[in-house]
N, C-alpha and C positions, 0 to 999 in steps of 0.2 A: 559597284563600278563609282557611284558617284561620291564617295570617302575616296577616292585613290585621286580624284580629278580635286578633289577640295583640297587634300594634302600636296600634291602637285603642284596646286597653285601657288600654296603656300612655297613650298622650295624655291619654284621663281617668281617669287617678289622680291629678288636678289640680297636681302639682307632679312637676317634671321640670328635668332642669340643662342648663344653656344649653351652646354650645361653651367658652363662656369660665369655667363651671361656677360660672355664679350660677344660683339657684335661681329659678325660675320659675312663674309659680302661674297656674292657668289659670281665670278666672270660672265659675259656676255660670250664668250665658247663655251663656258660649262653650261650654260643655259640652253645652248644648240643642242649640245652630245647630250643631254638628261633628255630633250624632246626626242631626240634620236631613239635615246634606249624606249620611251613612253612608246613611239610608234614600234619599237620590234616587239615588246611587249604587248600592244594591241596585237600586230600578226598571229603572236604566238597564242593569244588568246582567243580571237577569233571577233576581236572587241571596234566596233565601227569606232566606238563613240571615243575610246583610247587613243585609237589612230585619228581621227578627227579633230579630235581636243589638242593635238601636238600639232598636228599640220597648220589646223588655223591659227594657232598659237601667234600673236604677232612676233615672237621674243624667235618665229622658229626659221633658219635659212637653210638653205641648201649649202651647202660647202664638202671641204675635201674630209673634214671630219666625220661628216654622217653620211655621205653617201653606203654606208652600211646598210640603212634604210633601203633601197633597190636592190642589192642585193640578197637581201634576206626577202624583200617579196617577191623576187624575182624565183629565187630558189622554194620557196611553198606556192608560187602559183597565184600570186595576188596583181591580175592584169590590170585593172582598175587605178591599184596602188601606183604599181610600177608606173601608167598613162600619169597620173596626175604629179606622180616624181619627177619627170622628166618633163613634162612641162613646165615644175618650176625650178628648171634647169640644173636636176639632179646628172652627174655624168656617168652613165650605164657604162661608160668603157672604165671604168677606176678601176685600180685592182689586177690590171691585164685581161681586161672584160670578164672578171668575176659572172657578174649579174649573165652574160647571153651562156657562156661555161653551165652554171648552175640551173638555169632554165633546160639548155638541152638535158643535161643528164637525168633533171625531174622530169622530162619528157612532157617540160609548158608549152609547148609547140607556138599557141597562140601570143606567149611573151617572146617566145622566140622568135618567130616572124615581124614582129616588132620591132627587134632589138636587131636582129641583123640587115632591118633596112635602114636603122637610125645612122647619121653620122658619124659621129663621134665615134660611134663602135666601130663601124668599118673604115673608118679610118686611123684610129690605130691598130685595128689586125694589120692594114696593109701595110704600117709602119713596122711594127715590134716582133707580131707572129705571123709569118707568110704559112708557117706551113698550118698553123688551125684558121687561119681564113681561107686556104683552099677547101679546109675539110669539110668546114662549114657552109660555105657555099658550094658545094660539091653536094653534102650530104640533104641540103634543103632543099624545099621548092621556094626557090626565091621570085618574087616578081619583079618585073621590070629588069629581067638577066636573059 
């Protein structure tokens, strides 16, 4: 994993020389996307080192392009990562509330409870998918209802 991180640092340095000796630049949005992919790979490999490397990288930012991380963490039952991503302003309601749907489908009830009580998720469910909202609300033990 140490070799992977040094390789990632090289890629994230923003400039590199191609095989043809031309200087190439990696845009800020590509750096953020690459860091998101590192998080996903860290989740798949169950590697806290990779996940923490990407989350703590100075160029990592949560935006609509990399809300994929919260969906994948919800799907695979990574509660602490879901909490961390929400704290970093990830949007758990992105892609029509896919994160909560995946958490429920895979029986990750702690993540489901966290997301069903999230304001962004509730607002989007009420606005866009009343049927799913009612199904989730009736089918879950929701505090404060």
